[in-house]
Phi, psi and omega in degrees: 000320181296328181289319171296326172290328177285329177292310172314306184296313180302319183294315183290323185287326177281319185275338189058206190273005181081011177249118180284141177274121188229146176269160178314321186291330177267343199292347181286334172294344183243033179303124180095347186248151177291126179223175167252123183253133186241133177190172171266135179290120183246341174208150173209149175206163174086182185230128178294351188254006180253165179296336179271347176078171176275135180247124181232165172231123182255142170237157176300138181309324181232039180210190189246349180306139179224152176220128171287140179235148171243134177229146176228138180127185180299150176240122182304148179305322184282356184298130167190165179304135182102337182272144173278130186232164183223123179217145183266153177159203188216137174281128182222128184045044172084002173241140177270115179264108182283147172294134181308135176070019178256356181289132174219150179261157175262126180272108184293335175298324177298328193262346181285138184297142171313127177291143187269154181267142182272344173278125180226000000 
């Protein structure tokens, strides 16, 4: 029983939920499929609570590939140009149509090394 549980835990950790996490430079390979898109916001306009939605452009965090995104739903407080964001959805006709309410930001301070204290 323990061996079966261990295999399940390893499989789940490696396979995840089955939805790939993709950068803008690779999203065209997954056109029409549900993916998680990760990128840096380089432009934004519109309102996520209107019928036309918020339009943003994401690029690879360390590259130049870009993809336009249409999003509806709540916008995180930390959302802004220059922030790395994660959003679920599907690439359709060259535009990434985000699932409602799936936009989240990555907080860089969580991943920065702790500041050393001068007090000892």
